[in-house]
C-alpha positions in Angstrom: 107.4 93.9 52.5 107.9 91.7 55.6 104.2 91.4 56.4 102.0 92.0 53.4 98.8 91.8 55.4 99.6 95.0 57.2 99.9 97.1 53.9 96.2 98.2 53.9 96.4 99.4 57.6 99.5 101.5 58.1 97.8 103.9 60.5 96.5 101.1 62.7 100.0 99.6 62.9 101.5 103.0 63.7 99.1 103.6 66.5 99.7 100.1 67.9 103.5 100.7 67.9 103.1 104.0 69.7 100.8 102.4 72.3 103.3 99.5 72.8 106.3 101.7 73.3 104.4 104.1 75.5 103.3 101.1 77.6 106.9 99.9 78.0 108.0 103.4 79.1 105.1 103.6 81.5 106.8 100.9 83.6 109.8 103.1 84.3 112.7 105.1 83.0 115.1 102.2 83.0 112.9 100.3 80.5 112.8 103.2 78.2 116.5 103.8 78.2 117.3 100.2 77.9 115.0 99.9 74.9 116.6 103.0 73.3 120.1 101.5 73.7 119.0 98.1 72.3 117.4 99.6 69.3 120.4 101.9 68.6 122.8 99.0 68.8 120.6 96.9 66.5 120.4 99.7 63.9 124.1 100.2 64.1 124.9 96.5 63.5 122.6 96.3 60.5 123.9 99.5 58.9 127.5 98.2 59.4 126.6 95.0 57.6 125.2 97.0 54.6 128.2 99.4 54.6 130.8 96.6 54.7 129.0 94.7 52.0 129.0 97.8 49.7 132.8 98.2 50.1 133.7 94.5 50.1 131.4 92.9 47.6 132.2 93.5 43.9 129.0 95.0 42.6 127.4 93.8 39.4 126.8 96.2 36.6 123.9 98.4 37.4 121.7 99.7 34.7 122.5 103.4 34.2 119.3 105.3 34.2 119.2 108.8 32.7 118.4 111.6 35.1 114.7 112.3 35.4 113.5 115.6 33.8 112.4 116.7 37.3 115.7 115.8 39.0 118.3 118.4 40.1 120.8 116.8 37.6 118.8 118.3 34.7 118.5 121.8 36.3 121.1 124.7 35.8 123.3 125.0 38.8 122.6 128.7 39.4 118.9 129.0 39.0 115.7 129.5 41.0 114.7 125.9 40.2 118.0 124.6 41.6 117.5 126.6 44.7 114.0 125.2 45.1 115.4 121.7 44.6 118.0 122.2 47.3 115.4 123.5 49.7 113.2 120.5 49.1 116.1 118.1 49.5 117.2 119.8 52.7 113.8 119.4 54.3 114.2 115.7 55.1 117.9 116.3 56.0 116.8 118.9 58.5 114.3 116.5 60.1 117.0 113.7 60.1 119.5 115.9 62.0 116.9 117.6 64.2 117.7 115.3 67.1 121.1 116.9 67.6 119.9 118.9 70.6 117.9 116.1 72.2 120.3 115.7 75.2 119.2 119.0 76.6 115.9 117.5 77.6 117.8 115.0 79.9 120.3 117.5 81.3 118.5 117.6 84.7 118.9 113.9 85.0 122.7 114.0 84.3 125.3 114.1 87.1 127.5 116.7 85.4 125.5 118.3 82.6 127.9 121.2 82.2 130.6 118.8 81.0 128.5 115.9 79.5 125.9 117.9 77.6 128.2 119.7 75.1 130.1 116.5 74.5 126.8 114.6 73.8 125.5 117.3 71.4 128.7 117.9 69.5 129.9 114.4 69.6 126.5 113.0 68.5 126.2 115.4 65.7 129.7 114.7 64.3 129.1 110.9 64.6 125.8 111.1 62.7 127.4 113.3 60.0 130.3 110.9 59.6 127.9 108.0 59.4 125.8 109.6 56.7 128.9 110.4 54.7 130.2 106.9 54.9 126.8 105.5 53.9 126.7 107.8 50.9 130.2 106.8 49.9 129.2 103.2 50.2 126.1 103.7 47.9 128.2 105.7 45.4 130.6 102.7 45.1 127.8 100.3 44.0 125.4 102.7 42.2 126.3 105.1 39.4 125.5 108.7 40.1 122.6 108.9 37.5 121.0 105.8 39.1 121.5 107.2 42.6 120.0 110.5 41.5 116.9 108.8 40.0 116.4 106.3 42.8 113.6 106.7 45.3 115.1 104.2 47.7 118.9 104.3 47.3 119.5 102.0 50.3 117.2 99.3 48.9 118.8 99.6 45.4 122.3 99.3 46.9 121.4 96.4 49.0 119.9 94.5 46.1 123.2 95.0 44.2 125.5 93.7 46.9 123.2 91.4 48.7 120.9 89.9 46.0 119.5 87.4 48.5 118.1 89.2 51.5 119.3 92.8 50.8 115.8 94.1 50.5 114.8 92.4 53.7 117.8 94.0 55.5 116.9 97.5 54.4 113.3 97.0 55.4 114.5 95.9 58.8 116.8 98.9 59.1 114.0 101.2 58.2 111.6 99.6 60.7 114.0 99.5 63.6 115.0 103.1 62.8 111.4 104.2 63.0 111.0 102.4 66.3 114.1 104.3 67.6 112.6 107.6 66.5 109.2 106.9 68.2 110.9 105.7 71.4 113.1 108.8 71.5 110.2 111.1 71.0 108.2 109.3 73.7 111.2 109.9 76.0 111.7 113.6 75.0 108.2 115.0 74.6 106.9 114.1 78.1 109.9 116.0 79.6 108.9 119.1 77.7 105.4 118.9 79.1 106.9 118.2 82.5 109.0 121.4 82.3 106.1 123.5 81.0 103.9 122.2 83.8 106.5 123.0 86.4 106.7 126.5 85.0 103.0 127.0 85.5 102.1 127.0 81.8 100.4 123.6 81.8 98.5 121.5 84.3 100.5 120.6 87.5 99.6 117.0 87.0 102.2 116.9 84.2 104.8 117.1 86.9 103.8 113.9 88.5 106.5 111.3 88.3 106.1 107.6 89.0 108.5 105.6 91.3 110.2 104.4 88.1 111.0 108.0 87.0 108.3 108.3 84.3 106.2 111.4 84.0 103.1 109.4 83.3 100.5 112.1 82.8 102.9 113.9 80.4 103.6 110.6 78.6 99.8 109.9 78.2 99.2 113.3 76.8 102.0 113.2 74.3 101.1 109.6 73.2 97.5 110.8 72.6 98.8 113.8 70.5 101.0 111.5 68.5 98.1 109.2 67.8 96.0 112.2 66.6 98.9 113.2 64.3 99.1 109.7 62.9 95.5 109.6 61.9 95.5 113.2 60.6 97.6 112.9 57.5 100.3 111.2 55.6 103.9 110.8 56.7 105.1 113.2 54.0 102.7 115.8 55.2 103.8 115.5 58.8 107.5 115.7 57.7 106.9 118.9 55.7 105.0 120.4 58.6 107.6 119.3 61.1 110.4 121.0 59.1 108.6 124.3 59.3 107.9 124.0 63.0 111.5 122.9 63.7 112.8 126.0 61.9 110.5 128.2 64.0 111.8 126.5 67.1 115.4 127.2 66.0 114.6 130.8 65.4 113.1 131.2 68.9 116.1 129.5 70.5 118.7 131.6 68.6 116.8 134.9 69.3 116.6 133.8 73.0 120.4 133.7 73.1 120.6 137.4 72.2 117.7 138.4 74.4 118.9 136.6 77.5 122.5 137.9 77.1 121.2 141.4 77.0 118.6 141.2 79.7 120.6 138.9 82.1 124.3 139.6 81.5 125.3 138.4 85.0 123.6 135.0 84.9 126.0 132.0 85.1 126.6 130.4 81.7 128.0 126.9 82.0 128.0 126.4 78.2 130.1 128.6 76.0 128.6 129.9 72.8 131.7 129.6 70.5 132.1 132.7 68.3 129.1 134.6 69.8 127.6 136.8 68.5 128.8 136.1 64.9 128.2 132.4 64.8 124.7 132.7 66.4 123.9 135.5 63.9 124.9 133.4 61.0 122.7 130.4 61.9 119.9 132.8 62.7 120.0 134.5 59.3 120.4 131.1 57.6 117.4 129.8 59.5 115.3 132.8 58.4 116.2 132.4 54.8 115.6 128.7 54.8 112.2 129.2 56.6 111.1 131.6 53.9 112.3 129.3 51.2 110.6 126.3 52.8 107.3 128.2 53.1 107.5 129.4 49.5 108.2 125.9 48.3 105.4 124.4 50.4 102.8 127.1 51.2 100.4 124.5 52.6 102.7 123.5 55.4 103.6 127.1 56.2 99.9 128.0 56.5 99.2 124.9 58.6 102.1 125.8 61.0 100.8 129.4 61.2 97.3 128.1 62.1 98.6 125.8 64.8 100.7 128.5 66.4 97.8 131.0 66.1 95.5 128.5 67.8 98.0 127.9 70.6 98.6 131.6 71.2 95.3 132.3 73.1 95.9 129.2 75.3 99.4 130.4 76.1 98.2 133.9 76.9 95.6 132.5 79.3 98.0 130.2 81.0 100.6 133.0 81.3 98.0 135.3 82.9 97.0 132.6 85.3 100.6 131.9 86.3 101.1 135.6 87.0 98.1 135.7 89.2 99.2 132.6 91.1 102.6 134.2 91.7 101.2 137.6 92.8 98.6 136.2 95.3 101.1 134.4 97.6 103.4 137.5 97.4 100.5 139.7 98.5 99.6 137.3 101.3 103.1 137.6 102.9 103.6 141.3 102.2 104.3 143.4 105.4 101.5 145.5 106.8 101.5 149.2 105.9 102.4 152.0 108.4 98.7 152.8 108.9 97.6 149.3 109.8 96.4 148.6 113.3 
């Protein structure tokens, strides 16, 4: 713990961090992007130090802890319990990889999105996957598998083995800076979603207001306020479990939209090729459905909470959709040509 005095007030610290990062982004788009780049480079350097230390430093003998009775190591490979354990383990993995599609929210701000967007999505996903694999290999080198399976904080345990003096501080810093990166990224992404929704007529038009620095300030203020409400509403674990369910629902809607749009609008230009369509899209769609069902069965509370949130949003969406339809029809009627019987 770097600052023990903050331990009793985690929610206050979290709200303060959101407010500080939102304030920096309020000044302009360049500040937000520069901050994102700085944080990413800082996290990369610290992770590199830890990985190199795991491969270079000769680890001391680590105590071999037997697998816990509740761990997957003690469960038969082909069993319902193992399946439930895999689903539970994949939930944080899903949240960790969820940012793979984030570049789509900035496509309109890119010069050549048809070329750069696929590269950013595929390249970024592969880079993160390779980084995770290297980190796991590094941890496996210094921690026996039973110890790693029983560990609640593998990075901290590995750092203490290879860096006895300062390893815990390094991991704490990596975790803190990574959290800052996630918050900053979400404060860049979420306002652009509200911006697009507002431009489509499904939210207040004020969400489309952009400052001279390129920041959609109204949308930024709304998303920052919602983030604050989520922080004070529950624990981090509860938010992660709920987010995993909502992410899966988001995936399902996106995959289904591919089939629907290709059927309804076959002649529309498609700058991005869906490799292997429709087979690949069908595979991920079915996989998402199965994983969603498993996640809800494993955590019924999060599933019910997600259903309540969507149910509460549905009347609002229906009202906004009707209002948009009226706003579209009224200008069309105003410019419609006079009928033959008109004077």
